[in-house]
N, C-alpha and C positions, 0 to 999 in steps of 0.2 A: 308703806301705804296702809290705810285703815282697812279693817275687815268689816264687811257688810253682812249682817245677819237678818234674814227675814223672819226667823222663828225665834227661838229662845236658847239660852245657855251659851257657853263659850266653845261648845263642841262645833267643829265645822259641819256645815249642813250638807246633806245628800238626799237621795230619794227616800221618800217616806211611804209607809203602807206596805212595803215589802218586808218579808221575813228573812231576806238575805242579810245574814249577820256580818258579812264582809263590808257592808256598807255603813256609813255613819247613821246616827240615830235620827237625824233631822232632815227636813225637806231641803231641796236644792237652794243653796244660799242666794243665788242670783239667776233665776230662769230667764231673765231678759237683760243680758249683759250689755254694757256699752260696746259699740263697735267704732267709736269715734277715732279718727285718725287725723292729725293736724294737716291742714293744707300745706303745700310746699312753701318754704320760706328761705330768705337769704340771711346771711350774717350781716348785721347792721351796726353802724355807729351813728348816732344822732346827736348833733352838737348844737350849742348855742341857745338852747331853750331854758326857760324856767320850769323847774320840775317840782310838782306836788307829789311826793312819793307815796302818800296814803299812810305813812307811819307818823304823821305829824310834822314832817320836815319839809322845808322849802329850800330848793337849791337854785340860786341864780347862775346863769352861764353854765348850765349843767350838761352832762354827757351820759347818754344811755347806750350801752352796747348790748346787743342780742346775738346769741350764738345757739344754733341748733334749737331754735324755738323757745329758748329760755332767756331770762334776763341774766346777762353775764356780769354787768357792773353798772352802778348808778353813783354819780358823784360830780363834784365840781370839776371843770375842765382842767384845772391845775393838778388834779389828783389822778387822772386817768390817761394812760398812754394810748395813742391811736394804734389799734392792731392792724396788721397788714392783711390785705385781701378782703376787707369788709366794705360793703357798700355805704357810702357816706351820705347822710342827709343833713342839710343845713336847716335847722329849725330856729334860727335867730328870730327873736320877736314872738315866738310861739310859746304855748304852754303844753307840757306833757303831764298826763295824769294816768293812773291806773284805769283800765277799762271799767265802766260803770256796771254795777250788778244790781238787778231788780229783784228784790226778795219776795215780791208778791206780784205775780203775773198770772194772767189767764190766757196768754197767747197760745194758739194751737188748739186749746180746748173750747175757746170761743173765737174762732178764726174769722178773718175777713175774706169775702163779703159775708156779713152776718145773715144767717139763714137758719130756719128751724132744723133743717136736716144736719147742719154742722154745730148745733148748740149742744155740746157734749160736756159741759163743765160740772153740772150738778146731777148726781144720781139721786134725785129726790123721791125715792121709793121707800125709804126707811130712815128713821133717825140715826141709825148706826150702819154706815156703809164703809167701815174701815177697810174692808177687803178689796175695794176698787182701787185702781192705780191711775193717776192722771195721765201717765204716759200712753195708756191704751186709748185715750181720746185725742191725743195731740195730732194735728194735721201739719206735717212739716212744711207744706206749701203755703202756709198762712203769710201773706205779704206783710203782716205786722212785724215779723222777724226782721225783715229787710229795713223797715222804717225804724225799728228800735236800733239796729246796727248803725244807721245813719245818725242816730242821736248819741252814739258812743257806748251803747250797751253790748258788752262782750259775753256776759253770762246772765242767765235768769232762772229764777226758781218758780216753776210752774205748779199751780195748786188746783185741786177741784174748788168748786164754789162753796158757799157758806150756808147752804140750806139745812145741813145736818149737824147733829151733835158730833159725829165722827164722819167726816166727808170723804176720807180716802187718803191714799199715799200721794205725796208730792214728789217732783223730780227736778233736779238741776240740769240745765242744758248749757252747752257752749252755743253762742249764737253764730252758727255757720250754716249755710245751705246744705241740705242733706236730703236724700230720698226717704230716709227712715228716721224715726225718733231715736232709735239706737245709735244712729250715726251722729246724733247731737248730744247724747247723754254725757255729762261730765264724768270722766272716768273715776271710779272710786268715791264719788260723792255720796254721803249718807242719804238715805231716804228720810222724808218727814211724814208726819201725819197732820192733816188739816182737821182742826176742831173749831167749833163755833159755839158761842154762848149768846144769851140774850134774846133779842127780838126775832132774829131770823128763824131759828128752829120753832119758836113759839108760833110764828105766823104760818110757816109751811105745814106744821103738824097739829094745828089747833084743833082740828076735827077728830083726830085720832090719838093725840098726845105724843110728845109733851105739849101742854098748853100754858104752862107757867114756868117761871125760872126755877121753882123748887122741883118741877117735873124735869127740867133740863138736868139738874144735878142728880136727881134719882137715876136717870138714864145713864149719865156718866158713871156713876159709882157702880151700878149694876154691871156695866160693861167691864169696868176694871176688876171687879170681883171675879167675873167669868174668865177674864184674861189671866188673873193670877192662878186660878185653878187649872187652866189650860197649861200654863207654863210649868206648874208643879208636876202635872201629869207627864209632860214631855221630858222634864228633867229626870223624873223617876225612871222613865223608859231608857234614857240615855245612860243612867248609872247601871241599869241592868245589862245593856249592851256592852258597856265598858268592863263589867264583871264577867262577861261571857255567858250571861243567862239568856239574853235574847228575849223572845216572846213577841206577841203581836203588837205592832206600832199603834198608838192612838189614832183616832180619826182626825183628819185635818179640818180646821175651820179657818178660812182666809181672814175674816175679820179679827178673830182672836189672835191669829198668827202675827198680824201687824201690831196689835196692842201689846202682845207679849215681847215684841221686839223693843217697843217703848220701855217696858219694865226693865229690859236688859241694858238700856242705854244706847241702843244701836239705831234707833229711829227717833228723830228730833220732833218735839211737839210744837206746832205753829198754831196758835190759838187766836181766832178772830174774836175780839173782845173790846167793847168800847168803854164801859164804865169801870171806874177805879175800884168800886167795892167788889164787883164781880171778878176782877183780876185777882184781888186778895182772896176771895173764896176759892178760886181755881188754885192758887198757890197752896192754900190749906189742903185741898183735895190731893194735890200732887204729893204733899208730905204724907198724907194718909196712906197712899198707895205706893210710895217709894219711887216715883219718877220725877223727871225735871222738865219744866216748861222752858223751851228755847226762846221763843219770842211771842209777844202779844201783838197781834196785827190790827191796824187801824187805831186802836189805843188812844182814842180822842181825849180820854181823862187820864192819860198816863201821868201828867204833871201833878195830879192829886196824890199819886202813890209812887212817885219817883224813888223815894227812899226804899220802899218794899222791893221794887224792881231791882235796884242796885244791890241790895242785900242778898237777893236770891240769884244774882247774875243773870237776869233776864233782860233781853232787849225789847225795845218798843219800836215797831215799825209803823210809821205815821205818814200822813200827808202834811204838807205845809199848811194848807188853809181850807181844805174840803170838809164841810160840816153841815149840820142842820137838815139833812135830807130824811132823817127819821128822829124819833124823840130821843133815843139813846145817843144820838150823834149831835145833840143840841148843846151840851155844856162844854163848848170848846174855847180855848184861848189860842191866839195866833202864835204865841211863844211856846207852845207845847214841846216842840222838839228841842229848843234851846234849854228849857227848864229841866227836861230829862237828861240832856247832855251835860248840863251844868252840876248835876248831882254827882258827888264822888263815886266813881265806879259805874256811872250811868252809861248805857249803850243805846244810841238812837240810830235808826235807819229811816231814810226817806224812800218810800215805796210808791208804786204807781196804782196797782189794781185797775189799770186802764190801758187800752190799746193806744190811745193818743198820748196820755200822761207819760208813758214810758219813753217816749221820744224826747222828752224835755226834763229829765230828772235833775239835770244840772241847774235848771231854772228854779225848779221846786226847792232844791237845797239852798239856792240863793235867797229865795223868799224866806225861808225858815231862818237863815242867818240874819237877814235884815230885821225880822221880827224880834229876834233876840236882842239885837242891838238897841231896839226901841225901849227895852226895859232894862238896859244896862249890862246885858250879857254879851260881850264882845268877842265872838269867836273869830279866829283868823281863817282865811281860805285854806291853808294847809291843814287846819283841824276839820273844817267842815267837809272837805273832800272825802274824809273817812266815812261820812254818813251815807255815801252812795258807792263806796268801794270796799274799804276794809271791814266796816261793821257788817254789811250784808254778807260778805264772805265768811266772816266769823259765825254769823247767825245760821248760814247754810252749811257750815261744817267744811268749808273749802279754803279757809285762810292759810293753810300750809302750802296751797298750790297757787293762789291768785289773790287779788284784792289789794296788794301793794307792790310797788316797784322795789324789789329786793333780789339780789343775786340768788339764782337757783329756782325762782318762781317762773310760772308760765309768762311768756311775753305777751300779756293782754294789756294793751295801752292805747291811749288816744292822744293825737296831736291836734291841739286846738288852735284856731286862728287868732284867738284873743283870750282874755281872762274868761274861763268857763263859767264864772258866776255873773257874767254880763249877759243882758237880754239879747245882745247882738252876737254872742259866741256860737260858732258852728264847728263841729269836728271836721278837720280837713282829711285826716286819715285815721283809720281804726284797724288795729292789728289784734289777731287772735293767735296765740302760740306763735308769734313772730311772723305770721303770714298777713299780708295786706289784704283785708277783707272788704274795706270801703275806702274809696278815694273820691272826694267831692269833685275833683278836676278830671277824672277819667271814668267815663261810663262803663268801660270794660271792667272796672272794679266797683260796680254798683249792682248787687244781686237783683235779678228779676224773677218773679214768681209766676206761676201758670196764669193765675187770673189777671195778671197785669199785661199778659201778652195779647189778650183778646182771643177771638176764635175766627179762623178763616171760614168762608163759606164752603159748604160741602154739598155736592149734588146728590150724594147718596143718603143724605139724612131725610 
């Protein structure tokens, strides 16, 4: 399993600020650990379906077996023996895909019903709020989670908003009902940092700066300079502790702690960025300070710099056709996703950034596929399904656990009533870690949240 570091260096993190030299040199590596436990599941064998594995493969008359919440086997019926004691599901005429993963969601931080008191996605008090964590704003009772589940979404990557140069830490969730956000946190998923370039920080901070794009980049670079100095200070302290010298620990700075984690490669950069030229500027800055950009989000002009993105192994998370709502979102082409994916080594993700759009990401991917075909880029469904499954899993750092239907991975999958790229397609059943979390034909398996229940009259109010 991957090691998560909130601070810096490869030394395991422990309490900081104490002069107890029996402890590690760094702050606690995970003060808010996942408490996620899979819901109870059965061992299953699902037969007769067409399977889009998320690896680029399509299997007709396929079989999926699930054991102890994991995928045990996937393949043609002729190649898989039916195990004894497994519950059998006849999925003839159905389509099975990996569970959908939304790489750019604000569910929980902007929950339904929308209200000023629950609008917790943007800490718009400073251009640099890298020290805030999205999970501390997430409301687990957001009915949007249930709606997304009904749309086939089994995991989602929740971010702060895009008001700031550095907006804060992101978090990846399993899409299951829970009383706490810790009960939804995807175990061992790496943290991300939300950054934003272009118009948003300019607009929000115009009166106090940054007010220009060059001001934006000055703000980024000053923050990275401070983070590098912070990392060096803690690394030096760690060496002293390792050599038995000890001494007083440096003071903690939560924003620099997050950015130092980026410099160490433990926290993934997710950059809200529309214009192609700005994306290249950001890649130059990443080279200057020795970190890697994971994904450019929204990336309406990704098609202009698809070769740069592929060369730097950076994904583009895009909409199928949402554009024109501000000037930097104007120079769009409908084949943006297809052009990025068609670039050798290209990585495209279809994301939502929307509480309604997340419910129909399969249809968004279908539109992007159709727009590619209009200009002669003919992707097959078994390839396009990766845009909403394997590629977002890769970009979120969870591809080893989910995103494809392969033996040993989490049994996160959807049984569709027809081709998932049809406008008429609906998930019939949605499984998370092998547990049936949504069944369209059984209301007992359709999560209901507090605000959907209404409120009984009370005489004592």
